[in-house]
PDB file of N, CA, C and O in Angstrom:
ATOM      1  N   MET A   1       0.841  -1.164   0.000  1.00  0.00           N
ATOM      2  CA  MET A   1       0.000   0.000   0.000  1.00  0.00           C
ATOM      3  C   MET A   1       0.895   1.240   0.000  1.00  0.00           C
ATOM      4  O   MET A   1       1.885   1.295   0.730  1.00  0.00           O
ATOM      5  N   ARG A   2       0.553   2.213  -0.804  1.00  0.00           N
ATOM      6  CA  ARG A   2       1.356   3.420  -0.924  1.00  0.00           C
ATOM      7  C   ARG A   2       0.702   4.553  -0.130  1.00  0.00           C
ATOM      8  O   ARG A   2      -0.490   4.824  -0.276  1.00  0.00           O
ATOM      9  N   ALA A   3       1.492   5.197   0.696  1.00  0.00           N
ATOM     10  CA  ALA A   3       0.998   6.310   1.503  1.00  0.00           C
ATOM     11  C   ALA A   3       1.089   7.606   0.710  1.00  0.00           C
ATOM     12  O   ALA A   3       2.059   7.834  -0.014  1.00  0.00           O
ATOM     13  N   LYS A   4       0.088   8.439   0.848  1.00  0.00           N
ATOM     14  CA  LYS A   4       0.059   9.697   0.106  1.00  0.00           C
ATOM     15  C   LYS A   4       0.457  10.889   0.967  1.00  0.00           C
ATOM     16  O   LYS A   4       0.523  12.013   0.470  1.00  0.00           O
ATOM     17  N   ILE A   5       0.720  10.661   2.240  1.00  0.00           N
ATOM     18  CA  ILE A   5       1.166  11.747   3.105  1.00  0.00           C
ATOM     19  C   ILE A   5       2.550  11.397   3.633  1.00  0.00           C
ATOM     20  O   ILE A   5       2.889  10.217   3.725  1.00  0.00           O
ATOM     21  N   PRO A   6       3.355  12.393   3.981  1.00  0.00           N
ATOM     22  CA  PRO A   6       4.677  12.088   4.528  1.00  0.00           C
ATOM     23  C   PRO A   6       4.557  11.412   5.896  1.00  0.00           C
ATOM     24  O   PRO A   6       3.596  11.623   6.635  1.00  0.00           O
ATOM     25  N   TRP A   7       5.548  10.609   6.202  1.00  0.00           N
ATOM     26  CA  TRP A   7       5.489   9.850   7.446  1.00  0.00           C
ATOM     27  C   TRP A   7       5.497  10.765   8.664  1.00  0.00           C
ATOM     28  O   TRP A   7       4.939  10.408   9.702  1.00  0.00           O
ATOM     29  N   GLN A   8       6.120  11.942   8.559  1.00  0.00           N
ATOM     30  CA  GLN A   8       6.159  12.867   9.692  1.00  0.00           C
ATOM     31  C   GLN A   8       4.749  13.337  10.063  1.00  0.00           C
ATOM     32  O   GLN A   8       4.412  13.440  11.243  1.00  0.00           O
ATOM     33  N   ALA A   9       3.939  13.620   9.053  1.00  0.00           N
ATOM     34  CA  ALA A   9       2.557  14.039   9.316  1.00  0.00           C
ATOM     35  C   ALA A   9       1.757  12.893   9.931  1.00  0.00           C
ATOM     36  O   ALA A   9       0.972  13.099  10.856  1.00  0.00           O
ATOM     37  N   ALA A  10       1.963  11.699   9.414  1.00  0.00           N
ATOM     38  CA  ALA A  10       1.262  10.533   9.962  1.00  0.00           C
ATOM     39  C   ALA A  10       1.704  10.265  11.398  1.00  0.00           C
ATOM     40  O   ALA A  10       0.891   9.906  12.249  1.00  0.00           O
ATOM     41  N   TRP A  11       2.998  10.441  11.660  1.00  0.00           N
ATOM     42  CA  TRP A  11       3.508  10.223  13.011  1.00  0.00           C
ATOM     43  C   TRP A  11       2.864  11.211  13.984  1.00  0.00           C
ATOM     44  O   TRP A  11       2.505  10.840  15.102  1.00  0.00           O
ATOM     45  N   GLY A  12       2.719  12.455  13.562  1.00  0.00           N
ATOM     46  CA  GLY A  12       2.054  13.449  14.409  1.00  0.00           C
ATOM     47  C   GLY A  12       0.610  13.072  14.702  1.00  0.00           C
ATOM     48  O   GLY A  12       0.137  13.232  15.827  1.00  0.00           O
ATOM     49  N   ALA A  13      -0.085  12.575  13.693  1.00  0.00           N
ATOM     50  CA  ALA A  13      -1.476  12.153  13.890  1.00  0.00           C
ATOM     51  C   ALA A  13      -1.562  10.950  14.822  1.00  0.00           C
ATOM     52  O   ALA A  13      -2.454  10.873  15.667  1.00  0.00           O
ATOM     53  N   VAL A  14      -0.642  10.024  14.665  1.00  0.00           N
ATOM     54  CA  VAL A  14      -0.622   8.831  15.524  1.00  0.00           C
ATOM     55  C   VAL A  14      -0.351   9.231  16.967  1.00  0.00           C
ATOM     56  O   VAL A  14      -0.999   8.727  17.884  1.00  0.00           O
ATOM     57  N   ARG A  15       0.602  10.134  17.173  1.00  0.00           N
ATOM     58  CA  ARG A  15       0.921  10.579  18.532  1.00  0.00           C
ATOM     59  C   ARG A  15      -0.260  11.299  19.178  1.00  0.00           C
ATOM     60  O   ARG A  15      -0.468  11.197  20.387  1.00  0.00           O
ATOM     61  N   SER A  16      -1.031  12.025  18.373  1.00  0.00           N
ATOM     62  CA  SER A  16      -2.176  12.734  18.950  1.00  0.00           C
ATOM     63  C   SER A  16      -3.299  11.759  19.332  1.00  0.00           C
ATOM     64  O   SER A  16      -4.003  11.991  20.315  1.00  0.00           O
ATOM     65  N   LYS A  17      -3.473  10.683  18.574  1.00  0.00           N
ATOM     66  CA  LYS A  17      -4.492   9.671  18.901  1.00  0.00           C
ATOM     67  C   LYS A  17      -4.031   8.780  20.048  1.00  0.00           C
ATOM     68  O   LYS A  17      -4.814   8.461  20.942  1.00  0.00           O
ATOM     69  N   ASP A  18      -2.759   8.377  20.025  1.00  0.00           N
ATOM     70  CA  ASP A  18      -2.112   7.605  21.088  1.00  0.00           C
ATOM     71  C   ASP A  18      -2.874   6.332  21.464  1.00  0.00           C
ATOM     72  O   ASP A  18      -3.153   6.090  22.638  1.00  0.00           O
ATOM     73  N   THR A  19      -3.207   5.524  20.455  1.00  0.00           N
ATOM     74  CA  THR A  19      -3.820   4.222  20.720  1.00  0.00           C
ATOM     75  C   THR A  19      -2.968   3.137  20.069  1.00  0.00           C
ATOM     76  O   THR A  19      -2.238   3.388  19.110  1.00  0.00           O
ATOM     77  N   LEU A  20      -3.073   1.951  20.600  1.00  0.00           N
ATOM     78  CA  LEU A  20      -2.305   0.828  20.085  1.00  0.00           C
ATOM     79  C   LEU A  20      -2.624   0.568  18.619  1.00  0.00           C
ATOM     80  O   LEU A  20      -1.722   0.304  17.825  1.00  0.00           O
ATOM     81  N   ALA A  21      -3.892   0.640  18.258  1.00  0.00           N
ATOM     82  CA  ALA A  21      -4.293   0.381  16.869  1.00  0.00           C
ATOM     83  C   ALA A  21      -3.658   1.389  15.910  1.00  0.00           C
ATOM     84  O   ALA A  21      -3.244   1.020  14.811  1.00  0.00           O
ATOM     85  N   HIS A  22      -3.581   2.645  16.315  1.00  0.00           N
ATOM     86  CA  HIS A  22      -2.984   3.659  15.446  1.00  0.00           C
ATOM     87  C   HIS A  22      -1.482   3.412  15.265  1.00  0.00           C
ATOM     88  O   HIS A  22      -0.956   3.557  14.162  1.00  0.00           O
ATOM     89  N   TYR A  23      -0.798   3.043  16.344  1.00  0.00           N
ATOM     90  CA  TYR A  23       0.636   2.758  16.226  1.00  0.00           C
ATOM     91  C   TYR A  23       0.873   1.536  15.336  1.00  0.00           C
ATOM     92  O   TYR A  23       1.797   1.528  14.522  1.00  0.00           O
ATOM     93  N   GLN A  24       0.047   0.517  15.490  1.00  0.00           N
ATOM     94  CA  GLN A  24       0.207  -0.677  14.660  1.00  0.00           C
ATOM     95  C   GLN A  24      -0.060  -0.365  13.192  1.00  0.00           C
ATOM     96  O   GLN A  24       0.621  -0.893  12.313  1.00  0.00           O
ATOM     97  N   ARG A  25      -1.032   0.476  12.925  1.00  0.00           N
ATOM     98  CA  ARG A  25      -1.324   0.882  11.542  1.00  0.00           C
ATOM     99  C   ARG A  25      -0.156   1.686  10.971  1.00  0.00           C
ATOM    100  O   ARG A  25       0.197   1.527   9.802  1.00  0.00           O
ATOM    101  N   PHE A  26       0.439   2.541  11.788  1.00  0.00           N
ATOM    102  CA  PHE A  26       1.605   3.311  11.353  1.00  0.00           C
ATOM    103  C   PHE A  26       2.740   2.373  10.951  1.00  0.00           C
ATOM    104  O   PHE A  26       3.399   2.581   9.932  1.00  0.00           O
ATOM    105  N   VAL A  27       2.961   1.344  11.758  1.00  0.00           N
ATOM    106  CA  VAL A  27       4.032   0.384  11.467  1.00  0.00           C
ATOM    107  C   VAL A  27       3.723  -0.387  10.184  1.00  0.00           C
ATOM    108  O   VAL A  27       4.639  -0.712   9.429  1.00  0.00           O
ATOM    109  N   GLU A  28       2.459  -0.681   9.929  1.00  0.00           N
ATOM    110  CA  GLU A  28       2.090  -1.345   8.674  1.00  0.00           C
ATOM    111  C   GLU A  28       2.404  -0.462   7.474  1.00  0.00           C
ATOM    112  O   GLU A  28       2.866  -0.943   6.439  1.00  0.00           O
ATOM    113  N   MET A  29       2.151   0.826   7.621  1.00  0.00           N
ATOM    114  CA  MET A  29       2.362   1.755   6.508  1.00  0.00           C
ATOM    115  C   MET A  29       3.841   2.090   6.320  1.00  0.00           C
ATOM    116  O   MET A  29       4.316   2.191   5.189  1.00  0.00           O
ATOM    117  N   TRP A  30       4.559   2.260   7.412  1.00  0.00           N
ATOM    118  CA  TRP A  30       5.974   2.632   7.349  1.00  0.00           C
ATOM    119  C   TRP A  30       6.789   1.671   8.222  1.00  0.00           C
ATOM    120  O   TRP A  30       7.194   2.043   9.324  1.00  0.00           O
ATOM    121  N   PRO A  31       7.033   0.462   7.759  1.00  0.00           N
ATOM    122  CA  PRO A  31       7.787  -0.505   8.570  1.00  0.00           C
ATOM    123  C   PRO A  31       9.225  -0.059   8.839  1.00  0.00           C
ATOM    124  O   PRO A  31       9.843  -0.507   9.804  1.00  0.00           O
ATOM    125  N   SER A  32       9.749   0.808   8.000  1.00  0.00           N
ATOM    126  CA  SER A  32      11.123   1.279   8.217  1.00  0.00           C
ATOM    127  C   SER A  32      11.220   2.192   9.437  1.00  0.00           C
ATOM    128  O   SER A  32      12.318   2.450   9.928  1.00  0.00           O
ATOM    129  N   HIS A  33      10.090   2.680   9.928  1.00  0.00           N
ATOM    130  CA  HIS A  33      10.073   3.555  11.102  1.00  0.00           C
ATOM    131  C   HIS A  33       9.510   2.830  12.326  1.00  0.00           C
ATOM    132  O   HIS A  33       8.941   3.454  13.222  1.00  0.00           O
ATOM    133  N   TYR A  34       9.673   1.531  12.351  1.00  0.00           N
ATOM    134  CA  TYR A  34       9.161   0.724  13.457  1.00  0.00           C
ATOM    135  C   TYR A  34       9.784   1.138  14.781  1.00  0.00           C
ATOM    136  O   TYR A  34       9.115   1.113  15.814  1.00  0.00           O
ATOM    137  N   ALA A  35      11.057   1.517  14.761  1.00  0.00           N
ATOM    138  CA  ALA A  35      11.748   1.884  15.999  1.00  0.00           C
ATOM    139  C   ALA A  35      11.066   3.057  16.692  1.00  0.00           C
ATOM    140  O   ALA A  35      11.065   3.132  17.921  1.00  0.00           O
ATOM    141  N   LEU A  36      10.491   3.969  15.924  1.00  0.00           N
ATOM    142  CA  LEU A  36       9.779   5.100  16.522  1.00  0.00           C
ATOM    143  C   LEU A  36       8.582   4.634  17.342  1.00  0.00           C
ATOM    144  O   LEU A  36       8.343   5.125  18.446  1.00  0.00           O
ATOM    145  N   ALA A  37       7.848   3.701  16.803  1.00  0.00           N
ATOM    146  CA  ALA A  37       6.607   3.260  17.437  1.00  0.00           C
ATOM    147  C   ALA A  37       6.820   2.135  18.448  1.00  0.00           C
ATOM    148  O   ALA A  37       5.953   1.885  19.286  1.00  0.00           O
ATOM    149  N   GLU A  38       7.944   1.467  18.378  1.00  0.00           N
ATOM    150  CA  GLU A  38       8.168   0.272  19.202  1.00  0.00           C
ATOM    151  C   GLU A  38       8.033   0.553  20.700  1.00  0.00           C
ATOM    152  O   GLU A  38       7.347  -0.190  21.403  1.00  0.00           O
ATOM    153  N   ASP A  39       8.672   1.605  21.195  1.00  0.00           N
ATOM    154  CA  ASP A  39       8.612   1.895  22.630  1.00  0.00           C
ATOM    155  C   ASP A  39       7.187   2.193  23.089  1.00  0.00           C
ATOM    156  O   ASP A  39       6.748   1.712  24.134  1.00  0.00           O
ATOM    157  N   ARG A  40       6.481   2.981  22.307  1.00  0.00           N
ATOM    158  CA  ARG A  40       5.120   3.348  22.703  1.00  0.00           C
ATOM    159  C   ARG A  40       4.180   2.149  22.621  1.00  0.00           C
ATOM    160  O   ARG A  40       3.290   2.007  23.459  1.00  0.00           O
ATOM    161  N   ILE A  41       4.363   1.295  21.632  1.00  0.00           N
ATOM    162  CA  ILE A  41       3.553   0.075  21.534  1.00  0.00           C
ATOM    163  C   ILE A  41       3.780  -0.785  22.773  1.00  0.00           C
ATOM    164  O   ILE A  41       2.830  -1.318  23.347  1.00  0.00           O
ATOM    165  N   ARG A  42       5.036  -0.918  23.182  1.00  0.00           N
ATOM    166  CA  ARG A  42       5.360  -1.713  24.369  1.00  0.00           C
ATOM    167  C   ARG A  42       4.707  -1.108  25.615  1.00  0.00           C
ATOM    168  O   ARG A  42       4.166  -1.839  26.445  1.00  0.00           O
ATOM    169  N   GLU A  43       4.753   0.225  25.749  1.00  0.00           N
ATOM    170  CA  GLU A  43       4.140   0.868  26.909  1.00  0.00           C
ATOM    171  C   GLU A  43       2.626   0.694  26.924  1.00  0.00           C
ATOM    172  O   GLU A  43       2.031   0.515  27.987  1.00  0.00           O
ATOM    173  N   LEU A  44       2.003   0.745  25.754  1.00  0.00           N
ATOM    174  CA  LEU A  44       0.552   0.565  25.702  1.00  0.00           C
ATOM    175  C   LEU A  44       0.153  -0.880  25.973  1.00  0.00           C
ATOM    176  O   LEU A  44      -0.890  -1.133  26.575  1.00  0.00           O
ATOM    177  N   LYS A  45       0.970  -1.825  25.534  1.00  0.00           N
ATOM    178  CA  LYS A  45       0.663  -3.237  25.783  1.00  0.00           C
ATOM    179  C   LYS A  45       0.927  -3.618  27.233  1.00  0.00           C
ATOM    180  O   LYS A  45       0.205  -4.435  27.805  1.00  0.00           O
ATOM    181  N   HIS A  46       1.958  -3.030  27.825  1.00  0.00           N
ATOM    182  CA  HIS A  46       2.352  -3.365  29.195  1.00  0.00           C
ATOM    183  C   HIS A  46       2.454  -2.077  30.004  1.00  0.00           C
ATOM    184  O   HIS A  46       3.518  -1.460  30.047  1.00  0.00           O
ATOM    185  N   PRO A  47       1.379  -1.671  30.635  1.00  0.00           N
ATOM    186  CA  PRO A  47       1.391  -0.420  31.396  1.00  0.00           C
ATOM    187  C   PRO A  47       2.422  -0.429  32.520  1.00  0.00           C
ATOM    188  O   PRO A  47       2.976  -1.472  32.867  1.00  0.00           O
ATOM    189  N   VAL A  48       2.666   0.735  33.072  1.00  0.00           N
ATOM    190  CA  VAL A  48       3.692   0.906  34.097  1.00  0.00           C
ATOM    191  C   VAL A  48       3.449  -0.015  35.286  1.00  0.00           C
ATOM    192  O   VAL A  48       4.386  -0.641  35.782  1.00  0.00           O
ATOM    193  N   LEU A  49       2.225  -0.106  35.742  1.00  0.00           N
ATOM    194  CA  LEU A  49       1.926  -0.956  36.896  1.00  0.00           C
ATOM    195  C   LEU A  49       2.351  -2.388  36.647  1.00  0.00           C
ATOM    196  O   LEU A  49       2.904  -3.042  37.532  1.00  0.00           O
ATOM    197  N   ARG A  50       2.096  -2.871  35.453  1.00  0.00           N
ATOM    198  CA  ARG A  50       2.468  -4.238  35.109  1.00  0.00           C
ATOM    199  C   ARG A  50       3.985  -4.406  35.143  1.00  0.00           C
ATOM    200  O   ARG A  50       4.491  -5.415  35.636  1.00  0.00           O
ATOM    201  N   ARG A  51       4.715  -3.410  34.615  1.00  0.00           N
ATOM    202  CA  ARG A  51       6.171  -3.498  34.612  1.00  0.00           C
ATOM    203  C   ARG A  51       6.733  -3.411  36.024  1.00  0.00           C
ATOM    204  O   ARG A  51       7.699  -4.101  36.349  1.00  0.00           O
ATOM    205  N   VAL A  52       6.135  -2.563  36.871  1.00  0.00           N
ATOM    206  CA  VAL A  52       6.620  -2.420  38.245  1.00  0.00           C
ATOM    207  C   VAL A  52       6.394  -3.704  39.022  1.00  0.00           C
ATOM    208  O   VAL A  52       7.295  -4.170  39.719  1.00  0.00           O
ATOM    209  N   THR A  53       5.206  -4.282  38.915  1.00  0.00           N
ATOM    210  CA  THR A  53       4.941  -5.517  39.651  1.00  0.00           C
ATOM    211  C   THR A  53       5.830  -6.644  39.152  1.00  0.00           C
ATOM    212  O   THR A  53       6.240  -7.504  39.931  1.00  0.00           O
ATOM    213  N   SER A  54       6.128  -6.647  37.872  1.00  0.00           N
ATOM    214  CA  SER A  54       7.037  -7.654  37.342  1.00  0.00           C
ATOM    215  C   SER A  54       8.427  -7.471  37.940  1.00  0.00           C
ATOM    216  O   SER A  54       9.077  -8.449  38.311  1.00  0.00           O
ATOM    217  N   GLY A  55       8.882  -6.241  38.035  1.00  0.00           N
ATOM    218  CA  GLY A  55      10.192  -5.967  38.626  1.00  0.00           C
ATOM    219  C   GLY A  55      10.257  -6.383  40.083  1.00  0.00           C
ATOM    220  O   GLY A  55      11.253  -6.952  40.530  1.00  0.00           O
ATOM    221  N   VAL A  56       9.195  -6.099  40.824  1.00  0.00           N
ATOM    222  CA  VAL A  56       9.146  -6.488  42.237  1.00  0.00           C
ATOM    223  C   VAL A  56       9.156  -8.010  42.362  1.00  0.00           C
ATOM    224  O   VAL A  56       9.834  -8.555  43.233  1.00  0.00           O
ATOM    225  N   PHE A  57       8.416  -8.692  41.505  1.00  0.00           N
ATOM    226  CA  PHE A  57       8.392 -10.153  41.533  1.00  0.00           C
ATOM    227  C   PHE A  57       9.789 -10.720  41.299  1.00  0.00           C
ATOM    228  O   PHE A  57      10.235 -11.593  42.044  1.00  0.00           O
ATOM    229  N   TRP A  58      10.490 -10.228  40.262  1.00  0.00           N
ATOM    230  CA  TRP A  58      11.815 -10.755  39.965  1.00  0.00           C
ATOM    231  C   TRP A  58      12.820 -10.399  41.061  1.00  0.00           C
ATOM    232  O   TRP A  58      13.731 -11.180  41.337  1.00  0.00           O
ATOM    233  N   PHE A  59      12.667  -9.232  41.687  1.00  0.00           N
ATOM    234  CA  PHE A  59      13.537  -8.869  42.805  1.00  0.00           C
ATOM    235  C   PHE A  59      13.326  -9.832  43.970  1.00  0.00           C
ATOM    236  O   PHE A  59      14.292 -10.314  44.561  1.00  0.00           O
ATOM    237  N   ALA A  60      12.062 -10.112  44.302  1.00  0.00           N
ATOM    238  CA  ALA A  60      11.765 -11.047  45.393  1.00  0.00           C
ATOM    239  C   ALA A  60      12.280 -12.444  45.067  1.00  0.00           C
ATOM    240  O   ALA A  60      12.808 -13.130  45.943  1.00  0.00           O
ATOM    241  N   TRP A  61      12.132 -12.869  43.825  1.00  0.00           N
ATOM    242  CA  TRP A  61      12.631 -14.173  43.405  1.00  0.00           C
ATOM    243  C   TRP A  61      14.157 -14.226  43.556  1.00  0.00           C
ATOM    244  O   TRP A  61      14.700 -15.232  44.012  1.00  0.00           O
ATOM    245  N   GLY A  62      14.832 -13.167  43.181  1.00  0.00           N
ATOM    246  CA  GLY A  62      16.289 -13.106  43.313  1.00  0.00           C
ATOM    247  C   GLY A  62      16.727 -13.157  44.766  1.00  0.00           C
ATOM    248  O   GLY A  62      17.688 -13.849  45.103  1.00  0.00           O
ATOM    249  N   VAL A  63      16.026 -12.426  45.630  1.00  0.00           N
ATOM    250  CA  VAL A  63      16.350 -12.449  47.063  1.00  0.00           C
ATOM    251  C   VAL A  63      16.160 -13.853  47.616  1.00  0.00           C
ATOM    252  O   VAL A  63      16.990 -14.332  48.389  1.00  0.00           O
ATOM    253  N   LEU A  64      15.089 -14.508  47.233  1.00  0.00           N
ATOM    254  CA  LEU A  64      14.838 -15.876  47.684  1.00  0.00           C
ATOM    255  C   LEU A  64      15.932 -16.829  47.194  1.00  0.00           C
ATOM    256  O   LEU A  64      16.401 -17.676  47.954  1.00  0.00           O
ATOM    257  N   ALA A  65      16.334 -16.693  45.942  1.00  0.00           N
ATOM    258  CA  ALA A  65      17.373 -17.568  45.382  1.00  0.00           C
ATOM    259  C   ALA A  65      18.715 -17.334  46.068  1.00  0.00           C
ATOM    260  O   ALA A  65      19.421 -18.287  46.395  1.00  0.00           O
ATOM    261  N   VAL A  66      19.066 -16.075  46.286  1.00  0.00           N
ATOM    262  CA  VAL A  66      20.337 -15.774  46.964  1.00  0.00           C
ATOM    263  C   VAL A  66      20.287 -16.272  48.402  1.00  0.00           C
ATOM    264  O   VAL A  66      21.276 -16.802  48.907  1.00  0.00           O
ATOM    265  N   GLY A  67      19.152 -16.109  49.064  1.00  0.00           N
ATOM    266  CA  GLY A  67      19.011 -16.601  50.436  1.00  0.00           C
ATOM    267  C   GLY A  67      19.145 -18.111  50.505  1.00  0.00           C
ATOM    268  O   GLY A  67      19.808 -18.636  51.400  1.00  0.00           O
ATOM    269  N   ALA A  68      18.524 -18.812  49.571  1.00  0.00           N
ATOM    270  CA  ALA A  68      18.627 -20.275  49.553  1.00  0.00           C
ATOM    271  C   ALA A  68      20.059 -20.712  49.280  1.00  0.00           C
ATOM    272  O   ALA A  68      20.554 -21.650  49.906  1.00  0.00           O
ATOM    273  N   ALA A  69      20.724 -20.041  48.352  1.00  0.00           N
ATOM    274  CA  ALA A  69      22.118 -20.384  48.055  1.00  0.00           C
ATOM    275  C   ALA A  69      23.004 -20.110  49.265  1.00  0.00           C
ATOM    276  O   ALA A  69      23.912 -20.889  49.556  1.00  0.00           O
ATOM    277  N   ALA A  70      22.750 -19.018  49.967  1.00  0.00           N
ATOM    278  CA  ALA A  70      23.539 -18.700  51.159  1.00  0.00           C
ATOM    279  C   ALA A  70      23.351 -19.767  52.230  1.00  0.00           C
ATOM    280  O   ALA A  70      24.317 -20.177  52.874  1.00  0.00           O
ATOM    281  N   VAL A  71      22.128 -20.214  52.423  1.00  0.00           N
ATOM    282  CA  VAL A  71      21.866 -21.257  53.421  1.00  0.00           C
ATOM    283  C   VAL A  71      22.581 -22.539  53.033  1.00  0.00           C
ATOM    284  O   VAL A  71      23.184 -23.192  53.884  1.00  0.00           O
ATOM    285  N   VAL A  72      22.523 -22.904  51.778  1.00  0.00           N
ATOM    286  CA  VAL A  72      23.160 -24.138  51.314  1.00  0.00           C
ATOM    287  C   VAL A  72      24.673 -24.059  51.472  1.00  0.00           C
ATOM    288  O   VAL A  72      25.313 -25.064  51.784  1.00  0.00           O
ATOM    289  N   LEU A  73      25.249 -22.891  51.263  1.00  0.00           N
ATOM    290  CA  LEU A  73      26.701 -22.762  51.346  1.00  0.00           C
ATOM    291  C   LEU A  73      27.200 -22.473  52.760  1.00  0.00           C
ATOM    292  O   LEU A  73      28.279 -22.937  53.130  1.00  0.00           O
ATOM    293  N   ILE A  74      26.452 -21.726  53.551  1.00  0.00           N
ATOM    294  CA  ILE A  74      26.936 -21.299  54.864  1.00  0.00           C
ATOM    295  C   ILE A  74      26.676 -22.335  55.952  1.00  0.00           C
ATOM    296  O   ILE A  74      27.520 -22.520  56.828  1.00  0.00           O
ATOM    297  N   VAL A  75      25.546 -23.007  55.922  1.00  0.00           N
ATOM    298  CA  VAL A  75      25.219 -23.977  56.979  1.00  0.00           C
ATOM    299  C   VAL A  75      26.288 -25.064  57.099  1.00  0.00           C
ATOM    300  O   VAL A  75      26.686 -25.371  58.223  1.00  0.00           O
ATOM    301  N   PRO A  76      26.773 -25.661  56.019  1.00  0.00           N
ATOM    302  CA  PRO A  76      27.842 -26.663  56.185  1.00  0.00           C
ATOM    303  C   PRO A  76      29.131 -26.071  56.769  1.00  0.00           C
ATOM    304  O   PRO A  76      29.826 -26.743  57.530  1.00  0.00           O
ATOM    305  N   LEU A  77      29.452 -24.833  56.423  1.00  0.00           N
ATOM    306  CA  LEU A  77      30.654 -24.204  56.982  1.00  0.00           C
ATOM    307  C   LEU A  77      30.502 -23.942  58.471  1.00  0.00           C
ATOM    308  O   LEU A  77      31.433 -24.184  59.239  1.00  0.00           O
ATOM    309  N   VAL A  78      29.352 -23.454  58.886  1.00  0.00           N
ATOM    310  CA  VAL A  78      29.105 -23.192  60.306  1.00  0.00           C
ATOM    311  C   VAL A  78      29.131 -24.503  61.073  1.00  0.00           C
ATOM    312  O   VAL A  78      29.697 -24.566  62.164  1.00  0.00           O
ATOM    313  N   ASP A  79      28.537 -25.532  60.531  1.00  0.00           N
ATOM    314  CA  ASP A  79      28.512 -26.834  61.186  1.00  0.00           C
ATOM    315  C   ASP A  79      29.925 -27.392  61.327  1.00  0.00           C
ATOM    316  O   ASP A  79      30.257 -28.001  62.345  1.00  0.00           O
ATOM    317  N   ARG A  80      30.747 -27.186  60.320  1.00  0.00           N
ATOM    318  CA  ARG A  80      32.112 -27.711  60.345  1.00  0.00           C
ATOM    319  C   ARG A  80      32.969 -26.995  61.379  1.00  0.00           C
ATOM    320  O   ARG A  80      33.725 -27.634  62.111  1.00  0.00           O
ATOM    321  N   PHE A  81      32.855 -25.668  61.443  1.00  0.00           N
ATOM    322  CA  PHE A  81      33.698 -24.903  62.366  1.00  0.00           C
ATOM    323  C   PHE A  81      33.116 -24.823  63.771  1.00  0.00           C
ATOM    324  O   PHE A  81      33.806 -24.364  64.682  1.00  0.00           O
ATOM    325  N   ALA A  82      31.901 -25.242  63.978  1.00  0.00           N
ATOM    326  CA  ALA A  82      31.286 -25.209  65.302  1.00  0.00           C
ATOM    327  C   ALA A  82      31.781 -26.356  66.170  1.00  0.00           C
ATOM    328  O   ALA A  82      31.637 -26.322  67.392  1.00  0.00           O
ATOM    329  N   ARG A  83      32.340 -27.330  65.566  1.00  0.00           N
ATOM    330  CA  ARG A  83      32.809 -28.499  66.330  1.00  0.00           C
ATOM    331  C   ARG A  83      34.124 -28.266  66.968  1.00  0.00           C
ATOM    332  O   ARG A  83      34.649 -29.152  67.642  1.00  0.00           O
TER     333      ARG A  83
END
C-alpha cells in the first residue's frame, strides 16, 4: 500500500491519537520507522503498573534464590567450624 502523506505528518497524527491500533497501523504503513513506534507500543501493551509488579516479583525471586544459596553454602561451613 502506498501512503500519500509524509510519514512525519502521519507520526504526528498517531501521537495525537495515542492508541495501540494507530501505532500498529503506522508500522504497517511505514515498517522502516518501526523503531519510533516500538517503545510506545510496548508501553501501551504493558502499562507501568504491570512493569513495576514484574520488577518487584523478579527482585523477590532473586532475594529468595540468593538466600537459599547462602543457606546451602553457609550452613555446612558453620557446622564444620562449630565443632
